[in-house]
C-alpha positions in Angstrom: 45.6 43.4 -21.6 48.5 42.7 -23.9 48.9 38.9 -24.2 52.3 37.2 -23.0 54.2 34.4 -25.0 57.1 32.1 -24.3 59.0 32.5 -27.3 57.8 36.2 -28.4 57.9 39.6 -27.0 55.1 42.0 -27.6 55.0 45.7 -27.1 52.5 48.5 -27.9 53.6 52.2 -28.3 51.9 54.8 -30.1 49.7 52.6 -31.8 52.6 50.4 -33.2 53.0 46.9 -31.9 56.7 45.4 -32.0 56.7 41.4 -32.2 60.0 40.2 -31.4 61.2 36.7 -31.8 62.6 35.9 -28.4 64.7 32.7 -28.4 68.2 34.7 -28.5 70.0 31.7 -27.0 68.9 29.6 -29.7 69.5 32.5 -32.5 65.7 32.8 -32.6 65.1 29.3 -34.2 61.5 28.4 -34.7 60.6 25.8 -32.3 57.0 24.2 -32.0 55.7 26.9 -29.3 56.9 29.7 -31.8 54.7 28.7 -34.6 51.9 28.5 -32.5 52.3 31.6 -31.0 53.0 33.3 -34.1 49.6 32.6 -35.4 47.9 33.5 -31.9 50.1 36.9 -31.7 49.3 37.9 -35.0 45.5 36.8 -34.8 45.4 38.9 -31.5 47.2 41.6 -33.3 44.5 41.5 -36.4 41.6 41.9 -33.8 43.3 44.7 -31.5 41.8 48.2 -32.8 44.5 49.9 -30.7 47.1 48.7 -33.0 47.6 50.2 -36.7 50.9 48.9 -37.5 53.3 46.0 -36.8 56.9 45.8 -36.5 58.4 42.3 -36.6 62.2 41.9 -35.2 64.4 39.6 -33.5 65.9 40.0 -30.2 69.6 38.8 -29.5 72.4 38.5 -32.2 70.3 37.1 -34.9 66.8 37.5 -36.8 66.0 34.0 -37.2 67.9 30.9 -37.7 65.0 29.1 -39.5 63.4 26.2 -38.2 64.5 24.6 -34.7 66.1 21.0 -36.3 64.8 19.3 -32.9 61.3 19.9 -34.3 61.6 16.9 -36.9 61.2 14.4 -34.5 58.1 16.0 -33.1 56.6 16.2 -36.6 57.6 13.0 -38.3 55.1 10.4 -37.1 56.5 6.7 -36.1 52.7 5.1 -37.2 53.5 2.0 -38.6 51.6 2.4 -41.9 53.5 4.7 -44.1 50.1 6.3 -45.5 48.9 7.3 -42.1 52.4 8.6 -41.3 52.5 10.9 -44.5 49.0 11.8 -44.3 50.1 13.4 -40.6 53.0 15.2 -41.8 51.0 16.8 -44.3 48.6 17.9 -41.8 51.7 19.2 -39.8 52.9 21.1 -42.6 49.5 22.7 -43.4 49.1 23.8 -40.0 52.7 25.5 -40.1 51.8 27.3 -43.4 48.6 28.6 -41.6 51.0 29.7 -38.6 52.8 32.0 -41.1 50.0 32.7 -43.2 48.3 34.5 -40.2 50.9 37.3 -40.7 49.8 37.9 -44.2 46.1 37.8 -43.3 46.6 40.2 -40.5 44.7 43.5 -41.5 47.4 45.8 -40.2 50.7 46.4 -42.2 53.8 44.3 -41.0 57.1 45.9 -41.3 60.1 43.2 -40.9 63.3 44.8 -39.3 65.9 42.0 -40.1 69.3 42.1 -38.8 72.1 39.4 -39.2 71.0 35.8 -39.9 67.6 35.1 -41.7 67.7 31.8 -43.1 65.1 28.8 -43.9 62.1 29.5 -42.0 63.1 33.2 -41.2 62.8 33.9 -45.0 59.3 32.0 -44.9 58.3 34.2 -42.2 59.6 37.5 -43.8 57.8 36.8 -47.2 54.4 37.1 -45.3 55.1 40.6 -44.1 54.2 43.7 -46.2 57.7 45.3 -46.3 60.9 44.2 -45.4 64.0 46.3 -44.1 67.5 45.0 -43.3 70.8 46.1 -41.5 74.0 45.9 -43.6 75.1 42.7 -42.0 71.6 40.7 -42.9 71.9 37.7 -45.0 69.3 35.7 -46.4 69.2 31.7 -47.5 66.8 29.0 -48.5 68.7 26.7 -46.6 66.3 23.9 -46.9 68.2 22.5 -49.7 71.1 21.9 -47.5 69.3 19.4 -45.2 67.9 17.4 -48.0 64.2 18.9 -48.4 62.1 21.1 -50.6 61.0 24.4 -48.4 57.3 24.0 -47.9 55.8 26.5 -45.5 55.7 29.5 -48.1 59.0 30.6 -49.4 58.5 29.0 -52.8 55.0 30.3 -53.3 55.5 34.1 -52.2 59.3 34.7 -53.0 58.7 34.4 -56.9 56.0 37.2 -56.6 58.8 39.5 -54.9 62.1 39.1 -56.8 62.9 37.4 -60.4 62.0 33.9 -60.8 65.6 33.0 -61.9 67.0 34.7 -58.6 64.5 32.6 -56.6 65.6 29.4 -58.4 69.1 29.9 -57.9 68.6 30.6 -54.1 66.5 27.5 -53.7 68.8 25.2 -55.8 72.1 26.2 -54.1 71.4 27.5 -50.6 73.5 30.3 -51.3 73.4 33.5 -49.2 71.9 36.8 -50.6 73.3 39.7 -48.7 71.6 42.9 -47.7 72.4 45.0 -50.8 71.8 42.2 -53.3 68.4 41.6 -51.6 67.5 45.5 -51.9 68.5 45.8 -55.4 66.4 43.1 -56.4 63.4 44.5 -54.5 63.1 41.8 -51.4 64.2 44.4 -49.0 63.0 48.4 -49.4 66.1 49.9 -47.5 69.4 48.7 -46.2 70.4 50.6 -42.9 73.9 51.1 -41.5 73.4 49.3 -38.4 70.7 47.6 -36.1 70.1 50.7 -34.4 69.7 52.8 -37.5 67.3 49.8 -38.7 65.0 50.0 -35.7 64.7 53.7 -35.6 64.2 53.8 -39.4 61.5 51.1 -39.5 59.6 52.8 -36.6 59.7 56.2 -38.4 57.9 54.4 -41.4 55.4 52.4 -38.9 54.6 55.9 -37.3 53.8 57.4 -40.7 51.2 54.6 -41.6 50.0 54.7 -38.1 48.8 58.3 -38.6 46.7 57.3 -41.6 43.0 56.3 -41.4 43.5 52.5 -40.6 40.4 51.6 -42.5 42.3 52.9 -46.0 45.5 50.8 -44.8 43.6 47.8 -44.2 41.9 48.2 -47.5 45.0 48.9 -49.2 46.6 45.5 -48.0 43.5 43.5 -48.7 43.4 44.8 -52.3 47.2 44.3 -52.7 47.0 40.7 -51.4 44.2 40.0 -53.6 45.4 41.3 -56.6 48.7 39.1 -56.2 46.5 36.0 -56.6 43.8 37.0 -59.4 43.5 38.7 -62.5 43.4 42.4 -63.2 39.6 42.5 -63.8 39.0 40.4 -60.6 40.9 43.1 -58.8 39.1 46.0 -60.3 35.7 44.3 -59.5 36.9 43.7 -55.9 38.0 47.0 -55.3 35.0 48.8 -56.7 32.8 46.3 -54.3 35.1 47.0 -51.4 34.9 50.7 -51.7 30.9 50.5 -52.2 31.0 49.4 -48.8 33.9 50.5 -46.9 34.7 53.9 -48.1 34.1 56.3 -44.8 32.7 59.5 -45.7 33.8 60.6 -42.1 37.7 59.7 -42.9 37.2 61.3 -46.5 36.1 64.5 -45.1 38.8 64.7 -42.4 41.7 63.9 -45.1 40.2 66.4 -47.6 39.9 69.0 -44.6 43.4 68.5 -43.1 45.0 68.6 -46.7 43.1 71.9 -47.3 44.1 73.4 -44.0 47.7 71.6 -44.3 47.0 70.0 -40.9 47.1 66.6 -39.8 43.8 64.6 -39.5 42.9 62.3 -36.8 41.0 59.1 -37.3 39.4 56.7 -35.5 40.6 53.2 -34.8 
């Protein structure tokens, strides 16, 4: 049974799951339940064999307006001892990091379909995805600097692997907006679509293409790419040799080679 959430909507069709942030009346600002539910949802998707690809979108006018500012009253302890107050805050931040890292750890590719506003925590969120696609009205900004804090749940760690360091620093220090076309030119988003309808149609087409491939090889590719980002080339080469020694499916390999020879489409088990 597909789980139900308070702040997310989840649907599955043709082995493609669509997760939509679902607080449109609040511009999909990320409140306490949403952080928790994102992790719960993506851990469920990771384990669900009937899902091969995930699309992450946002309901309403905006993709995501970042962290709900009302959360600050919840995450900052009122303990009298500054050391204990600080330790509790650190534990809260680490938990929020884990909430978003569940997207990156999900074995299935996650494609972000971003329209209009994507700021603050929304950028943290999309940095965890495998690919990002945007409508022409999309804009991105690391807005934490404007409320007097350093972004602390992933943007400053992941974004420098996606776009040039100098641009990351400019965005982080100034809080300026990066429009969709600039984001595409820099490689943060793969493609810009004219409007939201075209965005959703285009991203779904890409998701269906991935879903038709052998899921074991797709999951292996994601594992290798994330590992290679954080390790040396030598470590990555050793890991893929070990991985394929145990995970290369002769069944899938035979089906794929046969389909190529016959110019047909292979069918793969989940």
